[in-house]
BAFI-3210 file (N, C-alpha, C; in Angstrom, 3 decimals, decimal comma, padded with zeros to 6 digits):
// residues 162
n [1|2|3|4|5|6|7|8|9|10|11|12|13|14|15|16|17|18|19|20|21|22|23|24|25|26|27|28|29|30|31|32|33|34|35|36|37|38|39|40|41|42|43|44|45|46|47|48|49|50|51|52|53|54|55|56|57|58|59|60|61|62|63|64|65|66|67|68|69|70|71|72|73|74|75|76|77|78|79|80|81|82|83|84|85|86|87|88|89|90|91|92|93|94|95|96|97|98|99|100|101|102|103|104|105|106|107|108|109|110|111|112|113|114|115|116|117|118|119|120|121|122|123|124|125|126|127|128|129|130|131|132|133|134|135|136|137|138|139|140|141|142|143|144|145|146|147|148|149|150|151|152|153|154|155|156|157|158|159|160|161|162]
n.u [000,871|000,508|000,298|-000,977|-002,324|-004,722|-006,871|-009,619|-012,652|-012,293|-011,601|-009,053|-007,670|-006,819|-005,757|-004,381|-003,961|-002,564|-000,112|-000,803|-003,129|-006,458|-007,524|-010,598|-011,531|-010,384|-011,875|-014,586|-014,879|-013,215|-013,489|-015,667|-017,299|-019,956|-021,044|-018,886|-018,905|-018,367|-017,715|-016,809|-014,306|-011,408|-011,331|-012,935|-015,321|-015,951|-017,577|-016,723|-014,920|-013,330|-012,510|-009,387|-006,980|-008,691|-008,959|-010,942|-010,624|-010,136|-010,466|-010,939|-008,357|-006,089|-003,879|-003,513|-000,826|000,217|-000,859|-000,267|000,687|-000,461|-002,417|-005,476|-008,920|-011,974|-014,827|-018,037|-019,963|-018,273|-018,624|-020,823|-022,137|-023,536|-025,925|-026,732|-024,240|-023,652|-023,753|-024,795|-028,106|-028,376|-028,317|-030,993|-032,209|-032,874|-033,761|-032,194|-030,871|-031,331|-031,341|-029,435|-027,340|-024,701|-024,439|-022,967|-020,307|-020,238|-021,595|-019,018|-017,382|-018,135|-018,594|-015,778|-014,596|-015,932|-015,068|-012,913|-013,647|-015,577|-016,976|-018,481|-018,983|-021,121|-019,175|-017,090|-018,365|-018,969|-016,654|-015,645|-016,811|-017,246|-015,597|-017,508|-019,936|-023,094|-025,421|-028,399|-028,552|-029,033|-027,649|-028,567|-029,477|-028,248|-026,433|-027,646|-027,846|-025,341|-024,731|-027,137|-025,787|-023,648|-024,884|-026,271|-024,227|-022,069|-024,815|-025,224|-022,416|-022,218|-024,461|-023,015|-021,683|-023,002]
n.v [-001,271|002,424|005,365|008,758|011,547|013,044|015,385|015,827|017,344|019,437|019,164|018,012|014,108|011,485|009,006|005,204|002,697|000,591|000,356|000,163|000,262|000,272|004,198|004,695|002,618|003,404|005,709|005,083|003,445|003,609|006,575|007,190|008,330|007,307|007,821|008,015|005,627|001,709|-000,218|-001,489|-002,659|-002,544|000,221|000,614|001,305|003,946|004,580|004,483|007,688|010,328|013,892|014,376|017,060|018,264|016,754|013,997|011,577|007,482|006,280|003,459|002,005|003,388|004,040|004,226|005,125|006,677|009,592|012,737|014,409|016,985|016,987|017,295|016,204|015,584|014,332|013,170|014,162|016,556|017,947|020,171|022,964|024,557|024,908|022,537|021,200|023,394|020,956|019,142|020,150|019,817|017,358|016,786|018,440|017,125|015,244|012,678|010,125|006,645|003,999|005,494|004,163|004,471|007,719|009,274|009,048|010,131|012,351|013,247|012,870|014,443|016,688|017,799|017,777|019,651|021,709|021,865|021,873|024,166|024,440|022,255|019,901|017,484|015,967|016,095|015,769|012,745|011,149|012,649|011,480|008,491|005,791|006,011|003,793|003,145|001,007|001,591|002,644|005,565|007,111|009,624|011,396|011,970|013,351|015,205|016,347|017,821|019,226|021,168|021,718|023,542|025,039|026,382|027,684|029,530|031,243|031,933|033,702|035,272|036,859|038,087|039,911|042,165]
n.w [-000,127|-000,864|-000,419|-001,801|-002,825|-004,538|-006,240|-006,004|-007,281|-006,869|-003,767|-001,264|-001,395|000,093|-000,149|000,851|-001,542|-003,233|-005,666|-008,483|-008,652|-010,332|-011,342|-011,258|-009,281|-006,919|-006,769|-006,406|-004,844|-002,626|-002,398|-003,178|-004,850|-006,570|-009,397|-011,357|-013,725|-013,403|-017,360|-018,904|-017,987|-019,662|-020,925|-023,568|-023,549|-022,045|-019,939|-017,743|-017,683|-016,248|-016,003|-016,648|-015,735|-017,541|-019,141|-022,037|-019,635|-019,546|-016,731|-015,826|-016,799|-016,292|-014,059|-010,195|-009,465|-012,141|-011,777|-011,017|-008,359|-008,275|-009,850|-011,709|-010,937|-012,386|-011,586|-012,578|-010,974|-009,937|-011,491|-012,141|-010,460|-008,425|-010,742|-013,665|-015,270|-018,856|-021,063|-019,501|-018,925|-021,948|-022,463|-020,747|-021,525|-024,384|-023,916|-023,510|-022,296|-021,481|-019,758|-018,589|-017,962|-018,640|-019,543|-017,824|-018,689|-021,127|-021,029|-020,017|-021,714|-023,462|-022,151|-022,030|-025,176|-026,039|-025,235|-026,534|-028,673|-029,144|-031,720|-033,201|-035,884|-037,456|-038,873|-036,527|-033,828|-033,756|-034,612|-032,239|-030,171|-030,799|-029,451|-027,356|-025,858|-026,015|-025,150|-025,263|-027,402|-028,026|-029,189|-031,571|-030,048|-028,524|-029,891|-030,888|-028,539|-028,108|-029,663|-029,510|-026,549|-027,590|-029,240|-027,596|-025,625|-027,484|-028,279|-025,454|-025,030|-027,280|-026,639|-024,640|-025,293|-026,088]
ca.u [000,256|001,387|000,227|-001,584|-002,726|-005,375|-007,817|-011,034|-013,005|-011,698|-011,264|-007,447|-007,647|-005,267|-005,998|-003,912|-003,927|-001,755|-000,249|-001,021|-004,623|-007,049|-008,114|-011,740|-011,949|-010,007|-012,951|-015,956|-014,737|-012,353|-013,893|-017,823|-018,026|-019,969|-021,427|-018,508|-019,032|-017,777|-018,249|-016,008|-012,662|-010,553|-011,178|-013,570|-016,911|-016,631|-018,357|-015,448|-015,327|-013,529|-011,619|-007,881|-006,592|-009,535|-008,971|-011,152|-009,474|-010,910|-010,164|-010,665|-006,996|-005,706|-003,572|-003,510|000,726|-000,025|-002,103|000,176|000,086|-000,885|-003,408|-006,460|-009,176|-013,106|-015,981|-019,550|-020,298|-017,755|-018,892|-021,320|-021,505|-025,595|-027,108|-026,462|-023,514|-024,280|-024,134|-025,903|-028,615|-028,576|-028,759|-031,946|-033,520|-032,834|-034,629|-030,708|-031,043|-032,598|-031,558|-028,731|-025,543|-023,011|-024,687|-021,915|-019,271|-021,140|-021,918|-017,842|-016,746|-019,084|-018,053|-014,316|-015,190|-016,513|-013,831|-011,736|-013,757|-017,169|-018,305|-018,633|-020,064|-021,583|-017,655|-016,150|-019,073|-018,565|-015,309|-014,621|-018,175|-017,356|-014,960|-018,872|-020,992|-024,389|-026,251|-029,435|-028,478|-029,029|-026,339|-029,150|-030,315|-026,619|-025,761|-028,470|-027,746|-023,823|-025,322|-027,680|-024,655|-022,466|-025,727|-026,098|-022,864|-022,862|-025,531|-024,989|-021,795|-023,247|-025,101|-022,090|-021,809|-023,867]
ca.v [000,227|003,498|006,707|009,522|012,442|013,593|016,313|015,685|017,972|020,851|018,682|016,996|013,410|011,318|007,303|004,901|002,199|-000,278|001,948|-000,197|000,246|001,560|005,401|003,912|001,772|004,541|007,089|005,063|002,110|004,645|007,799|006,905|009,013|006,653|008,743|007,570|003,688|000,441|-001,233|-002,873|-002,559|-002,279|001,585|000,325|001,971|005,311|004,463|004,854|008,600|011,414|014,572|014,364|017,918|018,404|016,095|013,090|010,325|006,087|005,515|001,824|001,894|004,323|003,591|005,495|005,685|007,516|010,072|014,087|015,047|018,352|016,994|017,937|015,580|016,180|013,071|013,960|014,665|017,485|018,402|021,241|023,369|024,620|024,773|021,675|022,194|023,157|019,372|018,073|021,005|019,869|015,803|016,873|018,956|016,185|013,829|011,548|008,866|005,725|003,308|006,200|004,091|005,123|009,034|009,528|008,925|010,556|013,844|013,843|013,350|015,745|018,465|017,350|017,306|020,671|022,747|022,104|022,397|024,772|024,856|020,746|019,636|015,840|014,987|015,872|014,924|011,421|010,893|012,266|009,830|007,111|005,473|005,876|003,110|003,269|-000,110|001,827|002,889|007,287|007,790|010,690|012,086|012,365|014,535|016,311|017,542|018,168|020,383|021,468|022,191|023,742|026,251|027,475|028,088|030,403|031,901|032,488|034,434|036,201|038,167|038,721|040,571|043,213]
ca.w [-000,047|-000,782|-000,307|-003,113|-002,609|-005,048|-005,820|-006,751|-007,540|-005,822|-003,047|-001,067|-000,613|000,826|-000,063|001,083|-001,945|-004,452|-006,744|-009,591|-008,231|-011,283|-010,630|-011,557|-007,842|-005,785|-006,593|-006,196|-003,567|-001,530|-001,925|-002,542|-006,090|-007,913|-010,866|-012,078|-014,007|-014,194|-018,132|-020,079|-017,414|-020,876|-021,520|-024,431|-023,060|-021,866|-018,934|-016,508|-018,414|-016,037|-016,622|-016,032|-016,379|-018,328|-020,878|-021,167|-019,735|-018,843|-015,199|-015,122|-017,226|-015,663|-012,543|-009,158|-009,935|-013,593|-011,349|-010,402|-006,925|-008,245|-011,077|-010,986|-011,472|-012,597|-012,021|-012,750|-009,413|-009,660|-013,382|-011,912|-008,291|-008,003|-011,624|-014,423|-016,853|-020,196|-021,503|-018,585|-019,310|-023,030|-022,237|-020,477|-022,662|-025,472|-023,549|-023,998|-020,796|-021,128|-018,843|-017,790|-017,107|-019,812|-019,655|-016,568|-019,430|-022,266|-020,427|-019,362|-022,664|-024,886|-021,969|-022,725|-026,496|-026,483|-024,340|-027,579|-030,043|-029,513|-033,150|-033,824|-037,154|-037,912|-038,080|-035,241|-032,947|-034,346|-034,235|-030,532|-029,220|-031,419|-028,655|-025,892|-025,760|-025,399|-024,878|-025,466|-028,842|-027,930|-030,158|-032,306|-029,189|-027,759|-030,902|-030,648|-027,292|-027,812|-030,886|-028,471|-025,500|-028,288|-030,138|-025,690|-025,428|-028,326|-027,918|-024,207|-025,248|-027,802|-025,264|-023,205|-025,936|-026,521]
c.u [000,853|000,013|-000,193|-002,485|-003,691|-006,428|-008,811|-012,189|-013,118|-011,170|-010,133|-008,298|-006,577|-005,760|-004,589|-003,842|-002,829|-001,236|-000,523|-003,114|-005,592|-008,184|-009,657|-012,123|-011,753|-011,026|-013,816|-015,758|-014,186|-012,786|-015,162|-018,162|-018,229|-021,145|-020,315|-018,651|-018,094|-018,197|-017,574|-013,939|-011,021|-010,668|-011,657|-015,159|-017,305|-017,441|-017,832|-014,483|-014,600|-012,335|-010,357|-007,041|-007,226|-009,591|-009,829|-010,426|-010,488|-009,924|-010,270|-009,125|-006,466|-005,300|-003,297|-001,906|000,817|-000,693|-000,804|-000,073|-001,334|-001,821|-004,785|-007,904|-011,349|-013,870|-017,337|-020,324|-020,202|-018,557|-019,006|-021,621|-023,099|-026,320|-026,183|-025,583|-024,127|-025,258|-024,872|-027,461|-028,923|-028,810|-030,276|-033,389|-033,790|-033,183|-033,538|-031,079|-031,925|-032,553|-030,282|-026,959|-024,076|-023,536|-023,754|-020,814|-019,705|-020,758|-019,916|-017,239|-016,870|-018,130|-016,698|-013,894|-015,135|-015,835|-012,867|-011,616|-015,567|-017,961|-018,003|-019,658|-019,804|-020,629|-017,566|-016,652|-018,650|-017,122|-014,459|-015,755|-017,490|-016,459|-016,800|-019,288|-022,110|-025,411|-027,733|-029,895|-029,319|-028,358|-027,262|-029,005|-028,942|-026,693|-026,520|-028,183|-026,942|-024,244|-026,133|-026,568|-023,981|-023,793|-025,765|-025,096|-022,636|-023,376|-024,893|-023,247|-021,682|-023,962|-024,523|-022,282|-021,848|-024,417]
c.v [001,389|005,113|007,938|010,344|012,429|014,526|016,096|016,396|019,396|020,205|017,281|015,932|012,426|009,629|007,001|003,108|001,169|001,150|000,721|-000,266|001,248|003,045|004,853|003,163|002,470|005,594|006,475|004,631|002,640|005,581|008,369|007,610|007,690|006,464|007,797|005,748|003,212|-000,159|-001,621|-002,758|-002,473|-000,798|001,809|001,218|003,611|004,880|005,455|006,422|009,360|012,787|014,581|015,731|018,666|018,485|014,534|012,081|008,626|005,787|004,091|001,107|002,549|003,729|004,228|006,335|006,698|008,877|011,314|014,116|016,475|018,111|017,313|017,106|015,497|014,862|014,116|015,034|016,462|018,113|019,876|021,873|023,290|024,501|023,286|022,358|022,764|021,829|018,933|018,838|020,563|018,165|016,066|017,463|018,036|014,880|012,307|010,778|008,146|005,106|004,112|005,553|004,440|006,647|009,738|010,286|009,644|012,315|014,123|014,220|014,153|017,181|018,358|018,340|019,029|021,856|023,108|022,385|023,394|024,695|023,868|020,980|018,391|015,376|014,931|014,739|013,413|011,046|011,412|011,390|008,866|006,047|005,350|005,088|003,571|002,395|-000,183|002,184|004,768|007,822|008,921|011,170|012,852|013,875|015,211|017,181|018,079|019,454|021,647|022,463|023,570|025,351|026,818|028,114|029,426|031,083|033,195|033,493|035,355|037,182|038,528|039,537|042,203|044,362]
c.w [-000,531|-000,753|-001,650|-002,535|-004,246|-004,725|-006,826|-006,657|-006,930|-004,781|-002,904|-000,840|-000,452|000,737|-000,131|000,010|-002,961|-005,664|-008,233|-009,550|-009,492|-010,104|-010,501|-009,371|-006,879|-006,013|-006,630|-004,874|-002,740|-000,959|-001,885|-003,976|-006,855|-009,307|-011,685|-012,808|-014,752|-015,644|-018,239|-018,990|-018,631|-021,546|-022,922|-024,851|-022,862|-020,456|-017,840|-017,235|-017,241|-016,434|-015,577|-016,202|-017,185|-019,239|-020,396|-021,080|-018,870|-017,830|-015,073|-015,694|-016,910|-014,328|-011,407|-009,877|-011,428|-013,068|-010,879|-009,436|-007,152|-009,521|-010,470|-011,920|-011,548|-012,558|-012,478|-012,377|-009,282|-011,485|-013,234|-010,499|-008,750|-009,065|-012,978|-015,018|-018,173|-020,838|-021,274|-018,807|-020,860|-023,296|-021,403|-021,176|-023,943|-024,940|-023,715|-023,029|-021,546|-019,988|-018,207|-017,007|-017,300|-019,202|-018,667|-017,787|-020,593|-022,282|-020,420|-020,519|-024,212|-024,456|-022,660|-023,890|-026,867|-025,934|-025,512|-028,898|-029,886|-030,003|-033,565|-034,979|-036,693|-037,271|-036,617|-034,408|-032,965|-034,008|-032,470|-029,738|-029,670|-030,090|-026,863|-026,286|-024,634|-025,950|-025,714|-026,763|-028,923|-028,404|-031,155|-030,836|-028,601|-028,998|-030,796|-029,412|-027,374|-028,595|-030,180|-027,491|-026,590|-028,748|-028,155|-025,245|-026,240|-028,097|-026,367|-024,557|-026,320|-027,094|-024,888|-024,184|-026,247|-024,940]
res [x|x|x|x|x|x|x|x|x|x|x|x|x|x|x|x|x|x|x|x|x|x|x|x|x|x|x|x|x|x|x|x|x|x|x|x|x|x|x|x|x|x|x|x|x|x|x|x|x|x|x|x|x|x|x|x|x|x|x|x|x|x|x|x|x|x|x|x|x|x|x|x|x|x|x|x|x|x|x|x|x|x|x|x|x|x|x|x|x|x|x|x|x|x|x|x|x|x|x|x|x|x|x|x|x|x|x|x|x|x|x|x|x|x|x|x|x|x|x|x|x|x|x|x|x|x|x|x|x|x|x|x|x|x|x|x|x|x|x|x|x|x|x|x|x|x|x|x|x|x|x|x|x|x|x|x|x|x|x|x|x|x]
***
């Protein structure tokens, strides 16, 4: 067992775990942030996606010893404080979730993507989201929600300039 310091959702945590423990299990089992889901355990489905220093990261294949002490980890619980994040709001407006299991990972991937590319086209979205699996098949709604989040952000930005 080794001691690791983590900054998750703006809170400092110290954990004692084996250095090869996947970050997913530290987040869920050790610290109790259960919004991040286990899907495949191989980084293929996206259910476990978090932000590591702002980048969408598969926590099931990221061992804790790969995380720097000063890294910022954001889980779905920390994506927004009081109001839904714009991507979460778009998810609600487009009625995306069916079973909901994959949605935290979908939202985390989409929000990191939109931060990098605030004005995506359909091909950009397809490319960014292609490694996130939804067993319910809500891909059309997911795409609509990403477009909505991008359009809402552009509208908000335009309204601030007047």
